[in-house]
C-alpha positions in Angstrom: 13.8 -16.2 -10.9 10.4 -16.3 -11.2 8.3 -13.5 -12.3 11.9 -12.0 -13.0 10.8 -8.8 -14.3 9.1 -7.0 -11.5 11.2 -4.8 -8.8 12.1 -6.4 -5.5 10.3 -8.8 -3.6 12.4 -11.3 -3.3 10.8 -12.9 -1.1 7.6 -13.1 -2.0 8.2 -14.6 -5.5 10.3 -17.2 -3.8 7.3 -17.8 -1.7 5.5 -18.3 -4.4 7.8 -20.2 -6.9 7.5 -23.0 -4.1 3.6 -23.2 -4.3 3.5 -23.2 -8.0 6.5 -25.6 -8.3 4.6 -27.7 -6.1 1.4 -27.9 -7.3 -0.5 -27.5 -4.5 -2.1 -24.0 -4.7 -3.5 -23.0 -0.9 -7.1 -22.0 -1.3 -6.7 -19.0 0.2 -3.8 -16.1 0.9 -3.2 -13.0 1.9 -0.6 -10.7 0.5 0.3 -7.9 2.9 2.1 -5.1 3.1 2.3 -1.3 2.3 0.5 0.3 -0.6 2.1 0.3 -3.6 4.4 -2.5 -3.2 3.6 -4.3 -6.0 1.0 -6.6 -4.2 -1.2 -6.3 -7.1 1.0 -7.1 -9.6 2.0 -10.1 -8.1 -1.5 -11.4 -7.5 -2.2 -10.9 -11.0 0.6 -13.0 -12.1 -0.6 -15.6 -9.5 -3.8 -15.5 -11.3 -2.4 -15.7 -14.9 0.2 -18.6 -13.7 -3.0 -20.9 -12.8 -5.1 -20.4 -15.0 -2.3 -20.1 -17.7 -3.4 -22.9 -20.6 0.9 -23.5 -21.2 2.9 -22.4 -18.0 6.3 -22.7 -18.2 7.8 -25.6 -17.3 10.7 -24.8 -15.4 8.8 -22.0 -13.3 5.1 -23.3 -13.7 4.7 -19.2 -14.0 2.7 -17.6 -16.7 3.5 -18.3 -20.7 2.3 -14.4 -21.3 1.2 -14.8 -24.9 -1.5 -17.4 -24.7 -5.4 -16.6 -24.9 -6.2 -17.2 -21.2 -3.1 -15.0 -20.5 -3.9 -12.2 -22.5 -7.6 -12.6 -21.0 -5.8 -12.2 -17.4 -4.1 -9.1 -18.9 -7.1 -7.4 -20.0 -9.1 -8.1 -17.0 -11.8 -10.1 -19.0 -10.6 -13.5 -18.1 -14.5 -15.9 -16.9 -12.6 -17.3 -14.6 -10.9 -14.6 -12.9 -12.5 -11.5 -10.2 -11.5 -8.6 -9.1 -13.4 -7.7 -5.8 -12.7 -3.9 -4.9 -14.5 -0.9 -4.0 -17.6 0.0 -6.3 -17.8 3.5 -8.0 -20.4 5.8 -5.5 -23.3 6.9 -6.8 -26.0 9.7 -4.8 -27.3 7.2 -2.6 -24.1 6.0 -1.4 -23.2 9.5 -0.9 -26.1 9.7 1.5 -25.3 6.3 3.2 -21.6 6.2 3.0 -20.1 9.5 4.9 -17.1 8.4 4.5 -16.9 7.3 0.3 -14.3 9.8 -0.8 -13.0 10.8 -4.9 -15.4 8.6 -7.0 -15.4 5.5 -5.0 -17.3 4.2 -1.9 -15.0 3.9 1.3 -16.0 -0.3 1.8 -16.7 -3.1 -0.3 -19.8 -4.3 0.3 -21.1 -7.1 2.2 -23.0 -7.6 -1.5 -19.5 -8.0 -3.2 -18.5 -10.6 -1.5 -21.6 -12.8 -1.2 -21.5 -12.6 -4.9 -17.9 -14.1 -4.3 -19.1 -16.7 -2.4 -22.2 -18.1 -4.8 -19.1 -17.6 -7.8 -16.9 -19.3 -5.8 -19.3 -22.6 -5.4 -19.2 -22.6 -9.5 -16.9 -24.8 -11.5 -14.7 -23.0 -14.0 -15.4 -22.0 -16.9 -12.3 -22.8 -18.6 -9.1 -23.1 -16.8 -8.6 -25.3 -13.7 -9.5 -23.0 -11.3 -11.3 -19.9 -10.8 -9.3 -16.9 -9.0 -10.8 -14.4 -6.8 -8.3 -11.3 -5.9 -9.9 -8.8 -3.3 -8.5 -5.4 -3.1 -8.3 -3.4 -1.0 -9.3 -6.2 1.6 -8.9 -4.1 4.8 -11.4 -2.2 3.6 -13.8 -4.8 4.2 -16.5 -3.9 7.0 -16.8 -6.8 10.0 -19.7 -8.3 8.7 -18.2 -8.3 4.8 -15.5 -10.5 6.4 -18.0 -12.6 8.1 -19.5 -13.6 5.4 -16.1 -14.2 3.4 -15.0 -16.1 6.2 -17.8 -18.4 5.8 -16.3 -19.3 2.1 -12.4 -19.6 3.9 -14.0 -22.2 6.5 -15.3 -24.2 4.0 -13.2 -23.6 0.7 -15.1 -24.3 -3.0 -12.2 -27.4 -4.5 -11.9 -25.2 -7.1 -11.3 -21.3 -6.2 -8.3 -19.5 -4.9 -9.3 -16.7 -3.4 -6.2 -13.7 -2.7 -6.7 -11.4 -0.4 -4.6 -7.9 -0.4 -4.3 -5.2 2.0 -2.2 -3.1 3.8 -3.0 -3.2 7.0 -3.5 -6.3 7.9 -4.9 -5.8 11.2 -8.0 -4.4 10.1 -8.8 -7.9 9.3 -10.6 -9.9 12.0 -7.7 -12.8 13.7 -9.9 -16.0 12.2 -10.0 -14.5 8.9 -6.0 -13.8 9.4 -5.7 -17.7 10.0 -7.9 -19.1 7.3 -5.1 -17.6 5.0 -1.4 -18.4 3.9 0.0 -15.1 4.4 2.7 -13.6 1.7 4.6 -10.7 3.7 5.7 -7.8 1.1 8.4 -5.0 1.9 9.7 -2.0 0.3 12.2 -2.0 -1.7 15.6 0.2 -0.3 15.8 3.1 -2.4 19.0 3.4 -3.7 18.5 -0.2 -4.5 15.0 1.0 -6.7 16.3 3.6 -8.1 19.5 2.0 -9.5 16.6 -0.6 -10.9 14.6 1.7 -12.9 17.8 3.8 -13.9 19.0 -0.2 -15.3 16.1 -0.8 -17.0 16.4 3.3 -19.0 14.9 6.1 -16.7 16.8 8.7 -16.2 19.3 8.8 -13.0 17.8 12.0 -11.8 14.1 10.7 -12.2 14.8 6.8 -10.9 16.4 8.7 -7.5 13.0 11.2 -7.8 11.1 8.3 -7.3 12.5 6.5 -5.5 12.8 8.8 -3.0 9.2 9.7 -2.9 7.7 6.4 -3.1 9.8 5.4 -0.2 11.1 2.5 -2.2 7.7 1.5 -3.3 8.2 -0.3 -7.0 4.5 0.3 -8.0 3.8 3.7 -6.3 7.3 5.1 -8.5 5.8 4.1 -11.4 2.8 5.5 -11.1 3.2 8.8 -8.8 3.2 12.6 -10.2 6.4 13.5 -9.6 6.3 17.5 -9.7 3.0 17.0 -7.6 4.4 15.2 -4.9 7.6 17.0 -4.9 5.7 20.4 -4.3 3.2 18.7 -1.0 6.8 17.2 0.3 7.9 20.7 -0.1 5.2 22.3 1.4 5.2 19.5 4.2 8.2 20.0 5.0 7.9 24.1 5.4 5.1 23.0 7.4 7.0 21.0 9.6 10.4 23.6 10.1 7.7 26.2 11.0 5.8 24.0 13.4 9.0 22.9 15.1 11.6 26.2 15.3 9.5 28.6 17.1 6.8 28.4 20.2 4.4 30.0 17.9 4.0 27.1 15.9 0.5 25.2 18.0 -0.9 28.5 16.7 -0.9 27.3 13.2 -1.6 23.6 14.0 -5.1 23.7 13.3 -4.7 25.3 10.0 -1.6 23.1 9.3 -3.7 19.7 10.3 -6.4 20.5 8.1 -3.6 20.9 5.1 -2.4 17.9 6.0 -5.4 16.0 6.3 -6.6 17.2 2.6 -9.5 15.7 1.3 -9.4 12.1 1.8 -7.9 9.2 3.9 -5.4 9.0 0.5 -4.6 12.5 1.1 -4.3 12.0 4.8 -2.1 8.5 4.4 0.1 10.5 1.8 0.9 13.5 4.3 1.8 10.9 7.3 3.9 9.0 4.9 6.0 12.1 3.5 6.1 13.1 7.8 7.2 9.9 8.6 10.0 10.1 5.8 10.8 13.7 6.6 11.4 13.0 10.1 13.6 9.6 9.5 16.0 12.3 7.5 16.1 14.9 10.2 16.6 12.1 12.8 19.3 10.7 10.6 21.4 14.2 10.1 21.1 15.4 14.0 22.7 11.5 14.3 25.6 13.0 12.3 25.2 10.8 8.9 25.1 12.4 5.5 23.1 10.0 3.8 19.5 10.9 3.6 16.4 10.3 1.2 15.5 13.6 0.7 19.1 15.2 -0.6 17.6 18.1 -2.8 16.1 19.2 -0.1 19.2 19.0 2.6 19.3 22.3 3.7 15.4 22.9 5.0 16.1 18.9 5.9 19.4 20.1 8.3 17.0 23.1 9.8 14.6 20.7 11.0 17.1 18.2 12.2 18.3 21.3 14.5 14.6 22.2 15.7 13.8 18.5 16.6 17.3 16.2 17.5 18.0 12.8 16.4 15.3 11.4 19.4 12.7 13.2 19.0 12.4 12.6 15.4 12.6 9.3 15.5 9.4 9.3 18.0 8.0 11.3 15.5 8.5 8.6 12.7 7.0 5.7 15.4 3.9 7.9 15.6 3.6 8.2 12.4 3.4 4.6 12.3 1.4 4.1 15.3 -1.3 6.5 13.8 -1.0 4.8 10.6 -1.4 1.4 11.7 -4.6 2.7 13.8 -6.1 4.3 10.6 -9.6 3.6 10.1 -12.4 4.4 7.6 -14.2 6.6 9.9 -11.7 8.3 11.7 -11.6 11.6 12.3 -8.8 12.5 9.4 -8.4 16.2 11.1 -7.6 14.7 14.7 -5.1 12.6 13.4 -3.1 14.9 11.7 -3.5 17.1 14.5 -2.0 14.6 16.6 0.7 13.9 14.4 1.6 17.4 13.9 1.2 18.1 18.1 4.4 16.1 18.4 6.2 17.8 15.6 5.3 21.3 17.1 6.1 20.1 20.5 10.0 18.6 20.1 11.5 22.0 20.7 15.0 22.0 22.4 15.6 23.8 25.9 17.3 27.2 25.6 
């Protein structure tokens, strides 16, 4: 199997194996799926395979040892361009109110114009020029329209790979001009087994698989202690809100805590709410196997307060809100909408 050392991703790997074997590589691809599932890792492997000096005969994947592969690994191959969010400066802070942390909130139109310019050049060393745009769903409309021109009239030797966790944020015309490759999370139990097989302690493997919700890239990089602490805080919040009619009084403060300091904090909080509500729904329906088994006593309290139907509705609401989240959304309002459902799900006496 191609790229066999990457966790999961069976279908994307099979798709890329067929593409490489055929020798007919689409000029534009869209990798879409949850954050932390491995899109960037696989895109980089694809880039290495397209630029490799001596790809493996059987699979056409990168050899991993030639000068081109080493340059891709170190991020300094002259025919590989990664377009991502730039670091912000003082001017950015004034112009980009949604900027968070050390990065701007969006990929700028100037970056896309530079991509289009470089895409028109002949490769310097390899057979192609490869462009990774990550995250492509952080492009504003003007940036997408600028990119669309390149996608409509692609230079013959350029391959553009867009990576997005929210593909619906891209224009239909952008999506339609790309060969789409879908990514999905692994079953947490399967991910835990894979991590353990490669030498990780079983307890840590289970914790990482659960906290990442089956996303391999996220599982390998997350801070277990910090995320467990936040998971426990969110679970306590949900138990309090759902167990008493007075929970609504605490809604504003809890929503602010869930929203955190930026969009990444909010997304993490929403994912935790959905994951915990999913476990509560299973418990309320009589199933014993849950993802967050180490928090079973508190999960059982949540399940009794919510019931299976209300818990399932919270999972669905979290998914809808996550899908609708935009860069400039009112984060606290989004968090409050989700927690209001938790607070309102009180069984009749």
